Phi, psi and omega in degrees: 000142176245126176274134191286324190299304183253007184052046177269147179247122181259119179279322180215173186286337187255347184276170177281148181282155178258130178249119175261160181299144175304339177264357181295132181299325182297316178296320178296320178299309181301319177295320181298313179303308185301311181303312182294323177293324177292318183294319178297315182294318180298314182294323180291317179299321181292321179297314180296320182292320180292324174298319182291328178290327185261003180293141179233156175297340177285343177299335181277354183276116176299134178091356179253111179261197186295322183291316179289333179293314183297318179300310182302307187295331180281338186276343183240149179282330181235113181306324178298341177300331183305320186295332185260000184283151179279166178297324181293319180296320181294315185292337182282349179288121179302130178089355182271311179086162181293320183296312177295315175306313179297321181297317183288317178303310185293326179298317182263355177224064185298333184263354181278154175279130178291000000 
């Protein structure tokens, strides 16, 4: 592990840190590895955060992709209404189709007859 403040290198948790010259090639390699690991972790965290922010309740419906999701959300004024719509109401949405309407209906009404 390399500590950033004094650029000390710790071989184990209980030992004394090693300090290399600021111009030492080994220190520069370790700094590059540390910086790349941080960059990777930050990028991964941002990806997870962005996915969480753009998640919709429609993402859990099998057979509904991003295009059908856009069609559904554009067709209603309150997205939560989709959960209570009948199969016929869903099928009447332009661009949705019978198969997607059935998938949404069955997802939110698993015990109902389609």
